[in-house]
N, C-alpha and C positions, 0 to 999 in steps of 0.2 A: 623422147618421141613424140613424133609430129601429130595432134593429137584430130587431121581433117585425114581422110581419103583424099585421091585421085581429081574424085566427082566433086570435093568443097562440103561433105558433109562428114561430122564430129563421129569420130569413133568412139565403140563405146565403149563404159570404165574397163571393163576385164578387158580391150586390147591395151590403152593408154595403160595403165598402170601394172606392177607385175601382182602376183598373188600375197606377197607379203607389203606391200603398201598397202592393198586392199584390206589387208586385217590391219594394220596399224591403225589405217583412218576409221576404221569403224570400232578399235577402242578407243581411241580419242573419242569419237564422237559418243560413246555409251557413258564415257566417263564425265563428262561436259553435260550430260542430259541428267548422270544421279547427281551431281552439283546442285545441277538448279535445283530438281525435283527436294534435294536436302535444305535448300538455302527457303524454299515456297513453305515447306514444313513446316521450318521451326519459324518462320515469320508469324503462320499462323496461331502457333503452339505457344507463345511465348505472350503471358501476361499482357495487356492489353490497358490504355488507360491508366497506369500506375504514376500517379504524382510522387515527385521527391517530398517525403516526409521527413524531419526533423524534429530533433530534441530541444525543448527550450528550458530553459530552469523554471522553478517556481517560487523558489526558494523555504519549500514546505514539504516536514518530516511527517513519514505515515505515525510513528506513534505518540508524536505529540500534536500535530495538528490535524491529523485524519481528514487530508482533503479529498472534496469529491467534487465531481462534474457535472451540471445537468444544464444542458440546454451549453448557452456560453455565460455560465456563470458557475464559478470555481469558489466555490464553498469550504471554510476552515475556521479550526478551532484554535485558540492563543494562551489558555487558562482565564483570561481578561474577559474576552468577548468570539463572542458567533458569530462571523462575517459574511460577505461574501463580494467576489469583485467580479465585475463585468470584462469579460474579453472583447467585449467591442468597445469602449470608447476607457478601460483602466477604470472607473467609477468603483466606489467602494460603499458598501451597506453595511453598518451593521443592525443584525438581528435579537440580538439581546447583549447583556453585559452585566458585571457587577454580579456575578454570583461566584460566590469560594462553592469550588466543587472538589471532592475531595478528587486522586490521579486519575485520569479515563484511563480506563484499560478499551474501549472500543468505543466508535460513537457511528453510527447509521443515520443517515442524515432524512428527516422528511424535506427536504429543501429548503424552504424558506419556513415553512411552520416551525418546529420543530426537531430535534435529536434522540433518535434511542441510545441509551448509553449502560454501558457496566463500569464500572470502577477496583480499583485494585487495592488501594492506601491512601492514607491523609484521610479517614474521616471524620477527626475532629473536630469542632466550630465552624463546621460546613453547612450549607442549608440541608443536604443530604443526611444528615445527624438531624437538624431542627426537625425537618418531616417525618424520621420515625421514631421522635419522642413525640410528636403531637399523634401519633398513634398508637403510645404506650410501649413503643419498643427501643431498643438502645441498639448500638454496632454492639458486631460481637461477630464469629464466625458465620452464621448464618444468615445473616440482614445483610454484609458485605457482600453475598452469591446475588443481591436482587437486582434485577431487570428495571433502570428508570426510562423515565420521559422528559425530558425539559420541554414545556411550552413558551418558543419565543413571543409570540403574543402579549401576554400576562407574566411568562418569568419565575415562573413555579413548577416545583421538579414533581412531579408523580410516580408513586408507586407501579408498574407496567405488570410484575409477579415478583413472587420467590422463586422461581425454581433457574431463575438466571437464563443466561444468550448461551447456544454452543457458536462460538466464534466461527464469521464469514457466512452466517443460514441466514439473517435477518435482510428482508424485500421490501422494498416501500413499494405502494400501490396507489398511485395518482385515484384511480379508478372510484377501489372502493376507501382510499380519502386511511390510510389505518400500513402497517407493518403484517407483514407472515414473517416467522422464523419458527426454527426447533429450539425442544428445551429438553428438560426430563418432566418427567412427572415423579416416575420413581429413579435411582439410580443409577438404574439399568438398560433400561426404555427409553425409546424417540418419540417425540409427540412434538406435533404441529401447531400452534399455536395461530389467532390473530389477536390484533392490541388496533381498536378505531380510536384514532386521536381524537374525532371532535366528541363519543361518548365518554372516551377514558372508560371502555372496556374491556376486557381479554377474555379470550375466548378458546376452548380445544375445540378443532377442525375435524383433527387426525390424531387421534388417543392410542398409544403403547403401542407403536408401530412394530410390527416382525423386522425390524432389521438390523444388521452387526452397524451398521453406518449410516450415517444422514452425514451427504457433503455441500451439499448447495439446496437453498431453496426457492425456485425460480416460477415467473408467473410465465401459465401457459397457456390459457384460452379462456373461449367465454362460459362452454360448458361445464370445467374443470374448477373447484376451488383456488389450487395453487398444485404444482409439484413437484416434486423432491428429484433428486441426484442420490443416488444411495445404493448397500448391497446389501444382499440377505443373508442368513445367516450362515445356509449351505456354502455360498460363496462369495466369499467377502472380497475378493481382488478382482470381480469382473463388478462394473458399476452399471447399472440399470438407472431408467427413469422413469419413474411412475408418478399416478396423475393420482389424486385425491379428489371425491367428487361430493357435489353438496350434499351427502348423506354421510360423507365420513368414511368413504370408499374407498380403499388404495385398489389401483389395478395398475399391474405392470405393462408401460408403454412400449420401451426396447429396451432390450439386450445388449449393451453395446462389447462384451465377451472383451472387454479389457477397460482402458481408461474412458471415462465422459465427463468433457470439457464445457462447462456453460460459458457461451458468450454475451454481448451487449444486446441480441437479438434472443425475444425469447422464443422463439421456435426455432432456433438454428444452434447446432451441437458439433465441438470436433470431434471424436474419436478414433483412438487407436486398440481396435482388436488385437488382444493377444493369444488366443485361442487359434492353432492351426491350420484348421479348416474355413477360419475365416482369412486369416493372410496369406494363403499360399495353396495354390488350385492342385498343387500335387500331395496329398496327406502323407505320403511316403518321403518326400523331400526331407532332408533333417536339417531344423529348422531350428534358433535357438532363439528361443522370442522372449529370454529374459536382457538379450545384448543386441540383439540383433537389430537396426534399423525397422522400422514395418511403417506400412503405409498408414495414411491420415483420411479419414474421410470427414464430408460433413453431414450429417444427420436431420432430417429436415422433418419437426414433429407434426408438422401438418399435413407433410405428401405419406408422413410415413417411407420415405425414401433415403438411401445413403448415398453419396457421390464422393467416387476419390478426388483427390485433391492436387496430387501429382507430386508429394512430396514426403521421404520418408521422416519420422522420428524416433527417437530411442524411448521414450519414455520412460518409464512410465506415465510420467504425466508431465503436460504441456507447461511452462510457467504462465502463461496468458494466450487471448484469442481475441484479436478484435476482427469487425468484423463495419467496412464503409461501403457506403450502397455495394456494389458489388465487386466487391474487391476483400481477402482477407488479410491476417497477419497473423504470425505466429513468432511467440516469442520462448528459447528453450536454451537452455545452457549445453545442450549436446549439439549445436550448431555452430558453437566454437569451438573448431581444433586445436588454440593454445588458448591458455589463461594469462596471457603475458597482459600487467596489467596496464600497459600502454596500447595496446591492440584494439580496432573498435570491436564492438561485439555485433554481431551477424545475427540478424531476421527474417522471414520467410515471407512476400507478397506472394500470392497469384491472383487469378480469376475463379469465381464460383458460381454454380446456379447454370451454367450452360452446358453442363457435361463435357467439358474440355479440361482432362486433367492439364494445370501447367501451375506452375511457380516461378522464380527466379529468388536466389539468396542476396541480399542487402545487407550493408556497413549503417547502421549506425553511426546518425555522427548527429552535431550541435548544430542552430543557426550559422554559427561563425563559422564551419566548416571543420572543425576541432571533431578527434574520434572522441564519440562517446562511451565509457568503458563500465558502466556500471549494468547489474545483472539483472531485467526488468522479474519480474517475480510476478505483477499484479496488476487487475484493472481498477477504476476506481472510477468508471463515468465516461460514456464516449458522446457524443454527438456524431453529425454527419461529416466532420473534416477533423475533428480532434478527439481526442483521446487523455485522459489522465493516467498516469502507470506509477506503480511504485517498484523501488527497486529494492536487493538486497541487504543493501547498505539506509537503509532507513530512509530514504530520499523521493522524491515526487517530482514526476515533470511530465511536460505535456509531449505528447508524439502526435503532428501534423504537417498535412501541407500548404499550412496559413502563414504567408509573412508578413501580414497585419494587425497577427493578436492585441491586445493593448493589456499586458501585465506587469503592474507594476513592479521596480525591483526594491528588494530592500534597500532602507537608508543608512548612508554611515551611522558606524555606533554614535559617536559626539553626539550628533543634528540630534539621531532618538534620543538618549541620553539628555540632552537637555530640555525637550520635550518633558521626559519624566520628573525630571527636577522641579519645572513651571508648573508642576501638579501636585508638587508633595503639600505644599499648602493644604490643598484639598482632602483634609483626613488624613492624609500617610505624613509618617515623618522620617521615614528614612530609605534609602534602597539600595542594593547588592547589586552588580552585572557579572554573571557569568559567562566568559567569554566561548566554552564549550558547548553550552546549548544555546546560544545568545537568548539569555533569560534573565529580565528585572527581577529580583524578588522585593517585594514592597513590604514594607514592616507597616502594620497599622496597630493604633495603641487599642490590646485587649482590654476596652471598658463597654461603659453601655451600650455606645454607638459603634460600635466594632464592624455591623454588617451594614451598618449605615454608610459608612466613610469608606467601605469597600466601594459601595455604589458612586458615592460622591466620586474619589478618584477613577473610578474607572471611566462615570463620564466625562471628565476634566482629558482623559487618554484621546476617548473615540472621536472627540469635537475637535481634537489636534489633525484627524485625517487619519490616511490611507499608510500616512510615514510612519506612524508608531504602532499599526498593526501587521503590516505585510514584513515576515524575514525575523520579528522577535518575537517573544515568550514572557510570561506573564508569572508569578507565584505570589501570593497572598500571607502574611506569615503575621500572626499578635506577639505584640512587645510588650512586656510587663508598663503601663505609663511610671513605676517606680526607679526600681532596679534593671531595665535594661533587657530582662534574660524575655528569652522568645517563649511562648506560652503554648504554641499549636506544634505538629506535628507536618 
């Protein structure tokens, strides 16, 4: 159709096109506009500023080395020495060495000052047994439950208390120069203690709390002494955040109505409410809160507000939660659609703090691009761009967006073995190497110089530098100088 009148003016659209053509053009325009709106919304709703985080091996094992990250220093223990490695330049510093300790069950670090420890076995002819004997006590079922502190400056071990430690509850306070932790005054109660490492004193700050469980002790503010994550006896499935004041009084700060998980920020917690009223606006709708994925929230103990994170998790607990700047990372096995051993594991990353619920699911990969197949189960310290994470198979890795970290790798076995053999004359008789645990058993003559010779050998090893510390472990055993029989457990 000619779009112009005889006088040269343009015809109206209704005369130039049929009704069907006009409707078609209108429909196409609406679709194009809809797609543009969707694109804009998805752009603003997606997580912003997410760097590419990758996995880097540390050669550390959780149950042997108890690695811990503070700032850019990576702390570890190998049976011979407590040491730290700088991620800035790769240098290694020995904090203390030459102590024959029982087998460690847990280590909580006071950074470069010392370590809070519990032990599980092999107590005979150790500095712990020596200390007990000096207190007119012997190694028995009761004393094996004691909580200890190793002072790196003096190289001495100290008894913290006879009540032991509830695993995973110790937290170091740089400000207060000590550890807050949970233990039992009686077999059924939960009490919160503080150990001052400078004064070598331990005191109860919250005694015999009426709680069914305590999962975490956390630093939480100036007005409170410390905070506790736990549950009361009336509803042990619902975690709560409690504060303990200077007067020892316990106050409920927040009821998560489900899971409550601390992060590396003292004031921020991940929650997964499992109460129908909390997770669903329609209380009449049938929701299976045991298996259905539920919304995760960020709770701020300073503002007393919760923010939806834009991710659903099955729970009931997440494996680990990490915060870097305004970005959160969640690690949980429920994110994996398959448990194929060759498949890269998934994690969730997103932004928080701007009331914008957004997240994305990403794959865990190594620095070289290969798939990371480990199940992350814990967080062992973090700074602005690096976190130390542990996996269910007992390994420890760095999770980082930094490509220039200076972390020494484990040396070849023969190189380390040569260094060990060169130190044998320094108080040691012989060595045996166990490939499965990368452990050198050092045989020391069981005579009057037993402890002195352990110290001499240890000094020789630590003087050899990082190559004898990183990736390898040590055991000391007494050997009868006459018949060669092993005399220690």
